[in-house]
Backbone as JSON Lines, residues from 0, in Angstrom:
{"i":0,"aa":"M","n":[123.54,88.86,102.32],"ca":[122.42,88.06,102.75],"c":[121.58,87.68,101.54]}
{"i":1,"aa":"H","n":[120.95,86.52,101.56],"ca":[120.17,86.04,100.44],"c":[118.71,85.83,100.83]}
{"i":2,"aa":"D","n":[117.85,86.03,99.85],"ca":[116.44,85.72,99.99],"c":[116.32,84.21,99.84]}
{"i":3,"aa":"S","n":[116.03,83.52,100.9],"ca":[116.06,82.06,100.9],"c":[115.01,81.45,99.97]}
{"i":4,"aa":"T","n":[113.95,82.18,99.65],"ca":[112.92,81.63,98.77],"c":[113.29,81.75,97.3]}
{"i":5,"aa":"R","n":[114.25,82.62,97.0],"ca":[114.61,82.8,95.61],"c":[116.11,82.64,95.35]}
{"i":6,"aa":"G","n":[116.91,82.55,96.4],"ca":[118.34,82.38,96.25],"c":[119.04,83.6,95.7]}
{"i":7,"aa":"R","n":[118.41,84.76,95.82],"ca":[119.0,86.0,95.32],"c":[119.37,86.89,96.49]}
{"i":8,"aa":"P","n":[120.38,87.74,96.29],"ca":[120.68,88.71,97.35],"c":[119.5,89.65,97.54]}
{"i":9,"aa":"N","n":[119.31,90.09,98.76],"ca":[118.29,91.1,99.0],"c":[118.88,92.18,99.89]}
{"i":10,"aa":"S","n":[118.12,93.22,100.13],"ca":[118.63,94.35,100.89],"c":[118.41,94.14,102.38]}
{"i":11,"aa":"G","n":[119.45,93.73,103.08],"ca":[119.39,93.62,104.53],"c":[118.43,92.58,105.05]}
{"i":12,"aa":"G","n":[118.08,91.6,104.28],"ca":[117.2,90.55,104.74],"c":[115.73,90.9,104.68]}
{"i":13,"aa":"A","n":[115.39,92.07,104.15],"ca":[113.99,92.47,104.07],"c":[113.25,91.62,103.05]}
{"i":14,"aa":"A","n":[112.01,91.3,103.36],"ca":[111.18,90.54,102.43],"c":[110.76,91.43,101.27]}
{"i":15,"aa":"R","n":[110.44,90.81,100.15],"ca":[109.96,91.58,99.0],"c":[108.63,92.24,99.34]}
{"i":16,"aa":"N","n":[108.41,93.41,98.77],"ca":[107.17,94.15,98.99],"c":[106.07,93.51,98.15]}
{"i":17,"aa":"S","n":[105.01,93.05,98.78],"ca":[103.92,92.38,98.07],"c":[103.1,93.35,97.23]}
{"i":18,"aa":"E","n":[103.32,94.64,97.38],"ca":[102.59,95.65,96.61],"c":[103.39,96.19,95.43]}
{"i":19,"aa":"V","n":[104.61,95.66,95.24],"ca":[105.48,96.09,94.14],"c":[106.05,94.86,93.46]}
{"i":20,"aa":"L","n":[106.1,94.9,92.13],"ca":[106.7,93.83,91.35],"c":[107.74,94.48,90.44]}
{"i":21,"aa":"E","n":[109.01,94.25,90.74],"ca":[110.09,94.89,90.0],"c":[110.68,93.95,88.96]}
{"i":22,"aa":"A","n":[111.33,94.53,87.97],"ca":[111.88,93.78,86.84],"c":[112.81,92.66,87.27]}
{"i":23,"aa":"D","n":[113.61,92.86,88.31],"ca":[114.54,91.8,88.72],"c":[113.8,90.56,89.22]}
{"i":24,"aa":"E","n":[112.6,90.76,89.76],"ca":[111.82,89.63,90.26],"c":[111.21,88.81,89.12]}
{"i":25,"aa":"F","n":[110.82,89.46,88.03],"ca":[110.18,88.72,86.93],"c":[111.1,88.51,85.73]}
{"i":26,"aa":"A","n":[112.39,88.77,85.91],"ca":[113.35,88.65,84.81],"c":[113.34,87.26,84.16]}
{"i":27,"aa":"G","n":[113.14,86.19,84.9],"ca":[113.16,84.85,84.34],"c":[111.8,84.33,83.89]}
{"i":28,"aa":"S","n":[110.79,85.15,83.98],"ca":[109.44,84.72,83.63],"c":[109.29,84.53,82.12]}
{"i":29,"aa":"T","n":[108.42,83.62,81.75],"ca":[108.1,83.42,80.34],"c":[106.83,84.19,79.93]}
{"i":30,"aa":"A","n":[106.3,85.0,80.85],"ca":[105.11,85.8,80.56],"c":[105.39,86.75,79.39]}
{"i":31,"aa":"L","n":[104.37,86.97,78.58],"ca":[104.52,87.85,77.42],"c":[103.93,89.24,77.65]}
{"i":32,"aa":"D","n":[102.93,89.32,78.55],"ca":[102.31,90.62,78.79],"c":[102.18,90.87,80.3]}
{"i":33,"aa":"A","n":[101.82,92.11,80.64],"ca":[101.73,92.49,82.05],"c":[100.64,91.72,82.79]}
{"i":34,"aa":"M","n":[99.56,91.36,82.11],"ca":[98.52,90.57,82.76],"c":[99.08,89.22,83.22]}
{"i":35,"aa":"A","n":[99.85,88.57,82.36],"ca":[100.44,87.28,82.71],"c":[101.4,87.42,83.88]}
{"i":36,"aa":"L","n":[102.13,88.54,83.95],"ca":[103.03,88.78,85.09],"c":[102.24,88.86,86.39]}
{"i":37,"aa":"V","n":[101.18,89.64,86.37],"ca":[100.37,89.79,87.58],"c":[99.75,88.45,87.98]}
{"i":38,"aa":"Q","n":[99.25,87.71,87.0],"ca":[98.65,86.41,87.3],"c":[99.68,85.45,87.89]}
{"i":39,"aa":"E","n":[100.92,85.53,87.42],"ca":[101.97,84.63,87.91],"c":[102.51,85.03,89.28]}
{"i":40,"aa":"F","n":[102.76,86.32,89.48],"ca":[103.46,86.77,90.69],"c":[102.58,87.42,91.76]}
{"i":41,"aa":"R","n":[101.51,88.1,91.37],"ca":[100.65,88.8,92.33],"c":[99.17,88.65,91.96]}
{"i":42,"aa":"P","n":[98.65,87.42,91.87],"ca":[97.27,87.22,91.43],"c":[96.23,87.91,92.32]}
{"i":43,"aa":"N","n":[96.55,88.11,93.57],"ca":[95.59,88.77,94.48],"c":[95.32,90.22,94.08]}
{"i":44,"aa":"W","n":[96.19,90.83,93.28],"ca":[95.96,92.2,92.81],"c":[94.72,92.28,91.92]}
{"i":45,"aa":"L","n":[94.32,91.19,91.33],"ca":[93.22,91.19,90.37],"c":[91.86,90.99,91.03]}
{"i":46,"aa":"R","n":[91.84,90.74,92.31],"ca":[90.58,90.49,93.02],"c":[89.91,91.79,93.43]}
{"i":47,"aa":"A","n":[88.73,91.99,92.89],"ca":[87.95,93.18,93.26],"c":[87.3,92.95,94.62]}
{"i":48,"aa":"R","n":[86.98,94.02,95.31],"ca":[86.39,93.93,96.64],"c":[84.9,93.7,96.63]}
{"i":49,"aa":"G","n":[84.25,93.86,95.52],"ca":[82.79,93.83,95.47],"c":[82.28,95.23,95.24]}
{"i":50,"aa":"V","n":[81.04,95.36,94.85],"ca":[80.48,96.67,94.53],"c":[80.55,97.58,95.75]}
{"i":51,"aa":"T","n":[81.13,98.77,95.55],"ca":[81.31,99.71,96.65],"c":[80.36,100.9,96.55]}
{"i":52,"aa":"S","n":[79.59,100.97,95.44],"ca":[78.66,102.08,95.27],"c":[77.43,101.59,94.52]}
{"i":53,"aa":"I","n":[76.24,101.95,95.02],"ca":[75.03,101.56,94.3],"c":[74.84,102.46,93.07]}
{"i":54,"aa":"H","n":[75.51,103.59,93.03],"ca":[75.39,104.52,91.91],"c":[76.37,104.22,90.79]}
{"i":55,"aa":"D","n":[77.48,103.57,91.12],"ca":[78.51,103.26,90.12],"c":[78.9,101.8,90.27]}
{"i":56,"aa":"Q","n":[78.29,100.95,89.46],"ca":[78.52,99.51,89.55],"c":[79.96,99.12,89.19]}
{"i":57,"aa":"S","n":[80.69,99.97,88.51],"ca":[82.08,99.66,88.14],"c":[83.08,100.17,89.16]}
{"i":58,"aa":"S","n":[82.6,100.75,90.26],"ca":[83.5,101.35,91.25],"c":[84.38,100.33,91.94]}
{"i":59,"aa":"D","n":[84.04,99.04,91.84],"ca":[84.83,98.0,92.49],"c":[85.9,97.42,91.57]}
{"i":60,"aa":"E","n":[85.93,97.82,90.31],"ca":[86.89,97.26,89.36],"c":[88.3,97.79,89.63]}
{"i":61,"aa":"V","n":[89.26,96.92,89.45],"ca":[90.67,97.33,89.53],"c":[90.97,98.14,88.27]}
{"i":62,"aa":"R","n":[91.55,99.3,88.44],"ca":[91.89,100.19,87.33],"c":[93.38,100.12,87.06]}
{"i":63,"aa":"V","n":[93.78,100.44,85.83],"ca":[95.19,100.41,85.44],"c":[95.63,101.82,85.07]}
{"i":64,"aa":"Y","n":[96.8,102.19,85.57],"ca":[97.42,103.47,85.22],"c":[98.78,103.18,84.61]}
{"i":65,"aa":"L","n":[99.05,103.82,83.49],"ca":[100.29,103.63,82.75],"c":[101.11,104.9,82.87]}
{"i":66,"aa":"N","n":[102.22,104.83,83.6],"ca":[103.05,106.01,83.87],"c":[102.21,107.17,84.39]}
{"i":67,"aa":"G","n":[101.27,106.87,85.29],"ca":[100.47,107.9,85.94],"c":[99.23,108.35,85.18]}
{"i":68,"aa":"V","n":[98.97,107.75,84.0],"ca":[97.82,108.13,83.19],"c":[96.83,106.97,83.14]}
{"i":69,"aa":"S","n":[95.55,107.26,83.33],"ca":[94.53,106.22,83.31],"c":[94.54,105.49,81.98]}
{"i":70,"aa":"A","n":[94.57,104.14,82.06],"ca":[94.59,103.32,80.85],"c":[93.34,102.45,80.73]}
{"i":71,"aa":"G","n":[92.52,102.38,81.78],"ca":[91.3,101.59,81.73],"c":[91.28,100.49,82.76]}
{"i":72,"aa":"D","n":[90.6,99.39,82.42],"ca":[90.47,98.29,83.36],"c":[91.66,97.32,83.21]}
{"i":73,"aa":"V","n":[91.62,96.22,83.96],"ca":[92.76,95.29,83.98],"c":[93.02,94.64,82.63]}
{"i":74,"aa":"N","n":[92.05,94.63,81.73],"ca":[92.29,94.05,80.41],"c":[93.37,94.81,79.64]}
{"i":75,"aa":"Q","n":[93.62,96.05,80.02],"ca":[94.68,96.84,79.37],"c":[96.05,96.23,79.63]}
{"i":76,"aa":"L","n":[96.18,95.46,80.7],"ca":[97.46,94.82,81.02],"c":[97.88,93.85,79.9]}
{"i":77,"aa":"R","n":[96.91,93.32,79.17],"ca":[97.2,92.39,78.07],"c":[97.89,93.08,76.89]}
{"i":78,"aa":"E","n":[97.78,94.4,76.84],"ca":[98.35,95.19,75.74],"c":[99.79,95.65,76.02]}
{"i":79,"aa":"I","n":[100.29,95.36,77.22],"ca":[101.62,95.86,77.62],"c":[102.61,94.7,77.63]}
{"i":80,"aa":"R","n":[103.63,94.79,76.78],"ca":[104.64,93.74,76.7],"c":[105.53,93.75,77.94]}
{"i":81,"aa":"V","n":[105.9,92.58,78.39],"ca":[106.77,92.44,79.56],"c":[108.08,93.19,79.34]}
{"i":82,"aa":"S","n":[108.61,93.15,78.14],"ca":[109.88,93.8,77.85],"c":[109.82,95.32,78.03]}
{"i":83,"aa":"D","n":[108.61,95.89,78.06],"ca":[108.44,97.33,78.26],"c":[108.25,97.72,79.72]}
{"i":84,"aa":"V","n":[108.05,96.72,80.59],"ca":[107.71,96.99,82.0],"c":[108.96,97.12,82.86]}
{"i":85,"aa":"R","n":[109.03,98.22,83.6],"ca":[110.09,98.41,84.59],"c":[109.6,97.97,85.97]}
{"i":86,"aa":"E","n":[108.33,98.3,86.27],"ca":[107.8,98.0,87.6],"c":[106.28,98.05,87.56]}
{"i":87,"aa":"L","n":[105.67,97.22,88.39],"ca":[104.23,97.23,88.61],"c":[104.0,97.51,90.09]}
{"i":88,"aa":"R","n":[102.99,98.32,90.38],"ca":[102.65,98.63,91.78],"c":[101.16,98.48,91.98]}
{"i":89,"aa":"H","n":[100.8,97.98,93.14],"ca":[99.39,97.85,93.5],"c":[99.05,98.86,94.57]}
{"i":90,"aa":"L","n":[97.96,99.57,94.37],"ca":[97.43,100.49,95.38],"c":[96.06,99.97,95.8]}
{"i":91,"aa":"G","n":[95.87,99.77,97.1],"ca":[94.57,99.38,97.6],"c":[93.58,100.52,97.43]}
{"i":92,"aa":"A","n":[92.33,100.26,97.78],"ca":[91.26,101.24,97.57],"c":[91.57,102.61,98.19]}
{"i":93,"aa":"A","n":[91.98,102.62,99.45],"ca":[92.22,103.9,100.13],"c":[93.35,104.68,99.47]}
{"i":94,"aa":"Q","n":[94.46,104.01,99.18],"ca":[95.59,104.67,98.51],"c":[95.2,105.14,97.12]}
{"i":95,"aa":"A","n":[94.49,104.29,96.38],"ca":[94.1,104.63,95.01],"c":[93.18,105.85,95.0]}
{"i":96,"aa":"Q","n":[92.22,105.89,95.92],"ca":[91.3,107.03,95.95],"c":[91.99,108.29,96.44]}
{"i":97,"aa":"A","n":[92.96,108.15,97.33],"ca":[93.71,109.32,97.78],"c":[94.54,109.91,96.65]}
{"i":98,"aa":"R","n":[95.1,109.04,95.81],"ca":[95.96,109.5,94.71],"c":[95.17,109.9,93.47]}
{"i":99,"aa":"Y","n":[94.15,109.1,93.12],"ca":[93.46,109.31,91.84],"c":[92.01,109.77,91.96]}
{"i":100,"aa":"G","n":[91.47,109.82,93.18],"ca":[90.11,110.31,93.37],"c":[89.08,109.2,93.5]}
{"i":101,"aa":"V","n":[87.83,109.6,93.64],"ca":[86.74,108.64,93.81],"c":[86.61,107.77,92.56]}
{"i":102,"aa":"G","n":[85.98,106.61,92.76],"ca":[85.8,105.69,91.64],"c":[86.92,104.68,91.51]}
{"i":103,"aa":"H","n":[87.76,104.59,92.52],"ca":[88.88,103.64,92.51],"c":[88.78,102.67,93.68]}
{"i":104,"aa":"G","n":[87.55,102.31,94.03],"ca":[87.3,101.43,95.17],"c":[87.86,100.03,95.02]}
{"i":105,"aa":"G","n":[88.15,99.62,93.79],"ca":[88.73,98.3,93.56],"c":[90.24,98.31,93.58]}
{"i":106,"aa":"G","n":[90.81,99.48,93.72],"ca":[92.27,99.62,93.72],"c":[92.81,99.92,92.33]}
{"i":107,"aa":"V","n":[94.13,100.06,92.26],"ca":[94.81,100.44,91.02],"c":[96.08,99.6,90.87]}
{"i":108,"aa":"I","n":[96.38,99.23,89.64],"ca":[97.68,98.67,89.3],"c":[98.38,99.73,88.46]}
{"i":109,"aa":"E","n":[99.49,100.23,88.98],"ca":[100.29,101.21,88.26],"c":[101.37,100.46,87.47]}
{"i":110,"aa":"V","n":[101.52,100.8,86.21],"ca":[102.55,100.22,85.36],"c":[103.54,101.31,85.03]}
{"i":111,"aa":"L","n":[104.8,101.07,85.38],"ca":[105.87,102.02,85.05],"c":[106.69,101.39,83.94]}
{"i":112,"aa":"L","n":[106.79,102.1,82.83],"ca":[107.51,101.58,81.67],"c":[108.99,101.93,81.72]}
{"i":113,"aa":"R","n":[109.76,101.16,81.0],"ca":[111.22,101.42,80.89],"c":[111.47,102.7,80.14]}
């Protein structure tokens, strides 16, 4: 069976997961860094929800984790070459806070390196 939007085989006709960006999906991209990948394939991952805490004005920012380690804000994606990326994952606020604790109200982009 093929993914009719991309002409590639897929697993049992299932649609691609909008919360995961795998290397096979961005293999033909001309993007040079992880930020460009996200902007091209999953731009909605970069949208913050708005301030979620009056005590922490940065609580709504999307955070980046590199192989499970905090790397900072989304600007860190500009420092990661596409050739080093195996997979990108987006965690919404609830998932991000469950996994990484409070202060992740804007969600998380996890970068898994090759």
